[in-house]
C-alpha positions in Angstrom: 0.0 0.0 0.0 1.5 3.3 -1.1 1.9 6.0 1.4 0.0 9.2 0.5 0.8 12.8 1.2 -1.3 14.2 4.0 -0.1 17.7 3.9 -2.4 20.6 4.5 -3.1 21.0 0.8 -5.1 17.7 0.8 -8.7 17.6 1.7 -10.7 14.9 3.4 -14.2 13.5 3.9 -14.1 10.9 6.6 -17.0 8.7 7.6 -17.1 6.9 10.9 -19.6 4.0 10.9 -19.1 3.4 14.6 -20.7 0.2 15.9 -22.9 -0.5 12.9 -22.9 -2.6 9.7 -22.2 -6.2 9.0 -19.9 -7.4 6.2 -22.9 -7.8 3.9 -24.1 -4.3 4.7 -20.6 -2.9 4.1 -20.4 -4.6 0.7 -23.9 -3.2 -0.2 -22.7 0.3 0.9 -19.6 0.1 -1.3 -21.7 -1.2 -4.3 -24.0 1.8 -4.0 -21.3 4.3 -3.4 -19.1 3.2 -6.3 -21.9 3.6 -8.8 -22.0 7.4 -8.2 -18.5 8.1 -7.1 -16.0 10.1 -9.3 -12.6 10.6 -7.6 -11.1 14.1 -7.4 -7.3 14.3 -7.1 -7.0 16.5 -4.0 -10.0 15.0 -2.0 -9.5 11.7 -0.2 -12.5 9.8 1.0 -12.0 7.7 4.1 -14.3 5.2 5.8 -13.9 3.8 9.3 -15.9 0.6 9.6 -16.1 -1.6 12.7 -12.9 -3.7 13.3 -14.6 -7.0 12.5 -15.5 -5.6 9.1 -12.2 -3.8 8.4 -10.1 -6.6 6.9 -12.8 -7.9 4.7 -13.7 -4.4 3.5 -10.1 -3.9 2.5 -10.4 -7.0 0.2 -13.6 -5.6 -1.2 -12.1 -2.3 -1.9 -9.1 -3.9 -3.6 -11.5 -5.6 -6.0 -13.4 -2.3 -6.5 -10.2 -0.4 -7.2 -11.6 2.9 -6.0 -9.2 5.8 -6.3 -8.8 8.5 -3.6 -10.6 6.1 -1.2 -9.0 4.7 2.0 -9.9 2.9 5.2 -9.4 3.9 8.8 -9.5 1.8 12.0 -11.9 3.3 14.6 -9.3 2.7 17.3 -5.8 1.2 17.8 -4.1 -0.3 20.9 -1.8 1.9 23.0 0.4 -1.1 23.3 2.6 -3.0 20.8 2.2 -6.7 19.8 2.2 -8.9 22.9 0.0 -10.2 25.7 -2.8 -7.7 25.6 -6.0 -9.6 25.4 -8.6 -7.9 23.2 -6.3 -5.3 21.8 -5.4 -4.6 18.1 -1.9 -3.4 17.7 -1.0 -0.9 15.0 1.4 -3.4 13.4 -1.6 -5.7 12.9 -3.3 -3.0 10.8 -0.5 -2.6 8.3 -1.7 -3.2 4.8 -5.3 -3.1 5.9 -5.9 0.6 6.6 -4.1 3.9 6.0 -5.6 5.8 9.0 -6.6 5.2 12.6 -8.9 7.3 14.7 -7.5 8.2 18.1 -9.0 9.9 21.1 -12.6 10.0 19.9 -14.9 11.6 22.5 -16.9 8.3 22.8 -13.7 6.4 23.6 -12.9 9.0 26.3 -16.4 9.0 27.7 -17.5 5.4 27.6 -14.1 3.6 27.8 -12.5 6.2 30.1 -9.5 6.7 27.9 -7.0 9.3 29.0 -4.9 11.9 27.2 -1.9 9.6 27.9 -3.7 6.7 26.2 -4.2 8.9 23.1 -0.5 9.9 23.1 0.5 6.2 23.3 -1.9 5.3 20.5 -0.6 8.1 18.2 2.9 6.9 18.9 2.1 3.3 18.0 0.2 4.3 14.9 3.1 6.5 13.7 5.6 3.8 14.3 3.5 1.5 12.1 3.2 4.2 9.4 -0.5 4.5 10.0 -1.7 8.1 10.0 -3.5 9.0 13.2 -6.7 11.1 13.1 -6.4 12.6 16.6 -9.7 14.0 17.9 -9.6 17.1 20.2 -12.2 19.2 21.9 -12.2 23.0 22.3 -11.8 23.0 26.1 -8.9 20.6 26.2 -7.3 21.1 22.8 -4.2 22.7 24.0 -3.3 20.0 26.5 -4.3 17.3 24.1 -2.1 18.6 21.3 0.8 19.8 23.4 1.2 16.2 24.8 1.8 15.1 21.2 4.6 17.5 20.4 7.4 15.0 21.0 6.0 12.4 18.6 7.5 12.5 15.0 4.3 12.1 12.9 4.2 14.3 9.8 1.0 12.6 8.4 -1.2 13.2 11.5 -4.7 14.7 10.9 -6.3 16.7 13.6 -10.1 16.2 14.0 -11.8 19.1 15.9 -14.8 17.3 17.4 -16.5 19.5 20.0 -18.3 17.3 22.6 -21.3 19.7 22.8 -21.9 19.4 19.1 -22.1 15.6 19.4 -24.1 15.6 22.7 -26.8 18.1 21.6 -26.8 17.3 17.9 -26.1 20.9 17.1 -23.0 21.7 15.0 -21.0 24.8 15.9 -21.3 27.8 13.7 -18.6 28.1 10.9 -17.1 31.3 12.4 -16.4 29.5 15.7 -14.9 26.5 13.9 -12.6 28.8 11.9 -11.5 30.4 15.2 -10.6 27.1 16.8 -8.9 25.9 13.5 -6.8 29.1 13.7 -5.9 28.3 17.3 -4.9 24.7 16.5 -2.8 25.9 13.5 -0.7 27.9 15.9 0.3 24.6 17.5 0.4 22.5 14.4 0.7 24.8 11.4 1.2 22.1 8.7 -1.4 19.5 9.8 -4.8 19.2 8.1 -7.7 20.1 10.4 -11.1 18.5 9.9 -14.4 19.3 11.6 -16.8 16.7 13.0 -19.9 17.4 15.0 -23.5 16.8 13.8 -23.0 17.7 10.1 -25.5 16.0 7.8 -27.4 16.4 4.6 -29.6 19.2 6.0 -26.7 21.5 6.9 -23.5 20.4 5.2 -23.5 23.3 2.8 -22.6 25.6 5.7 -19.4 23.6 6.4 -17.8 23.1 3.0 -15.6 26.1 2.9 -14.5 27.1 6.4 -11.2 29.0 6.6 -8.4 26.7 7.9 -10.5 23.5 7.7 -9.4 20.8 5.3 -12.3 18.4 5.6 -15.4 16.9 7.3 -15.6 14.1 9.8 -19.1 12.5 9.6 -20.9 10.0 11.7 -24.6 9.3 11.1 -24.3 11.1 7.7 -21.9 8.4 6.5 -24.2 5.4 7.2 -26.2 5.8 4.0 -24.1 5.6 0.9 -26.4 8.0 -1.0 -26.3 10.8 1.6 -22.6 10.4 2.1 -22.0 10.6 -1.6 -24.0 13.8 -1.8 -21.7 15.4 0.7 -18.6 14.1 -0.9 -19.7 15.5 -4.3 -20.4 18.9 -2.8 -17.1 19.0 -1.0 -15.2 18.0 -4.2 -16.8 20.9 -6.1 -15.7 23.5 -3.5 -12.2 25.0 -4.0 -9.8 24.5 -1.2 -9.8 27.2 1.5 -6.4 28.2 2.9 
């Protein structure tokens, strides 16, 4: 699997399926999506399926030969290969996915993961040449990002995912998102920043061209191939915003 450039000039539409979809449902999703999908060079589409589906979906995508389309793991172990029952080490994901989500608010809330857990996961992913998508919240963004400064990871993507937007199903306004993106850029000026938080088919047009934001991180809006494709197409048509 070739390593792609994830500099700030690249743009992303990332879908997180969370704890949904069987292998059959994932295959059906890909079949529907591929019929309407036309790749655009500077926009990468990424899907994060459940772990049990991930390896099989990688095989399905190899057959489909979709361009500008990659997979992400929804999580990765903070530990290397070894005696860690139930864990999935980053080295086990090599050749299966290009990205791994780290520090998602649901992992922090329901699984009590700490900032140090996120740091360890980013480190493990980076060592395995898997690009981490590190999720940060407004209130703790500085501490979450500062803890990562000593990790050499040029291909890291920063997902700004405010907890309130997810909890109350209300996305932040674009001006606020641009403000936080500018703040994050002061810490990591060369890393792509994506926004995730209750963006869907009813409101996505407000979030396509936010200054300093390189993409969207979608949850429920990615579960139906048609609605996800609608957002992907709209994002592809928008010129990049510096």
